[in-house]
N, C-alpha and C positions, 0 to 999 in steps of 0.2 A: 504494500500500500504506500502510495506517495502522499505524505502529509501535506507537502507544499501545494501540490496540484489539487488535492481534495479541499484544502482550506480556500484556495482561490475560487474554485467552482462554487463552494457553499457561500462564500462572500458575495459573488455575483448573483447567485440565485436569490439570496435574501435581500440583496440590494434592489434587484428588479421588483421583487414582491413589495418591498417598502416604497419604491417609486410609484407602483400602481396604487397602493393604499394612500400615498401622499396625493396622488391625482384625484382620488375620490374626495379626500378632505378638502383639497383645493377647489373642486367643483362646488361643494356645499358652501365653502367660504365665499366663493364668487357670487353664488345666489344671494347670500345674506348681504354682501356688499352692494350688489345691484339693487336689492330691495331698499336698502338704506339710502342709496343715491336717488332712487325714484321718489321715496318719501320726502327727502330733502327738496327735490325739485318741485314736487306738488305743493309742499308747504310754502316754498319761496314764491311760487306763482300766485297762490291765493293770498298770502300775507302782503304781497306787494301790489295786489290788484287795485284798480280804481274803486271798486266797491268797498274795500277795507279802508282805503284812504279817505273816501267820502264819509264813511261811518265812524271815523275816529271820534271818540267821545269828547264832548265838551259840555259845559253846564246846561246848554239848551237841548242837548241831544237825548231823545227818549227811545231811540231805535232798539237798543239792546233790551230794555225792559219791555218795550211794546211787543217785540216778537215772542217773548216768553209768556205773555198773557193768553188766556183762553179767548176764542173768537168773540164771544159776547162782550167781554170786557174791553177788547181792542176797539170795537165799534164805539162804545161809550167814550173811551179815552180819545179816540180820533175826533169825535164830534166836539169835544171840549177844547181842542187845539185851535189856535188862530189859523186862518187860511194859509198864510205863508209857511207856517210850520207843517200844516197838512201836506202842502206841495213838496217841501223838503223831505218829509218822511216817506211819501210815496216814491220820490226819486231814489232814495236810498234803498227802499225795498226792491224796486225794479232793478237797480244796479246789482244788488246781491243775487237776485234770481238769475240774472244773466250769467254770472260767474258760478252759479251752482251753490251759493252759500246760503245756508239756512240761518245760522246763528254765529255771531262772533263773540267770544268771551274775552274780556279785557282784564289785564292785571292792574294793580294799583298805580303803576307808573304809566298808564295809558298805552301799554304795549299789548300785542295780541298774544293771549295765553293759549287759546285753542279755537279751532274753526269747525263747526258742524256743517256738513254739506247736505244738499237735498237728498242724496242717496243714503243718508244715515251714517256716514263715516264721521268720526271725530279725529281731526288732525292736530298734532302737537308739533312744536318746533323740533326738527330733527337735524342734527349736525351732518354736514357732508362727510363722506368717508375720506380719510386722509390718504395721502400717497402711500404711506406705509402699509395700508390695507392691501393695496394692489401688489406691493413688493412681497408681502407675506404669501399671497396667493401663488406667486411664481416660485417661492422658496419651498413650499410643501413637498412637491415631487423630488426636488434636489435633496432636501433633508431626508426624505423617505428612502432615498437610495444610499446616501453617504453614511447615515447613522448605523444601519445594520451592517453595511459593507465594512466600515471602519471597525466596528465592534468585533466582527468575526476575524478580521485580519489581525487585530490586536490580541485576541484570545489565541489565535493560531500561532502568532509570534511567541507569546509567552509559553504556550504548550510545547512548541518546538525547542525551546530552551531546556525544558526538562527531559525531553526525549533524546536530544542530541548526545552523542557519546563524548567522553572527555577528549580534550585536544592535547 
């Protein structure tokens, strides 16, 4: 039996198996990163839309509270508003519907905390994936190969030291 050749073949076999496993991990990491990127883009698109800019809260703005009221109470509140405020409120509601926004939730510093869309989704601020995320995706198959390959080579090298005869 040739220990050196056997170790080399075992290292290559486990390295290839590790690279394949790393490829699967890389694929799932890519899916997660792409989902995070899409969430970030969707959030950025809606948070920077004209509907959100027009609906930015100010002391006279009732749109956030208005949209959360039941329909009967909305009608009563709408009738109590001055005509110019009715017009502004209707314009904001139409702008939101155009962008698919149902409700905008504001934080205390007048920033957008979350956005509920007409299709029932609630979107929160999502950071864009960093460049390191894409580098890690590429590294998984490489690490999957070199870690088992190097481990077998190292173990074979140490084992060969015990098996080799005295010099």
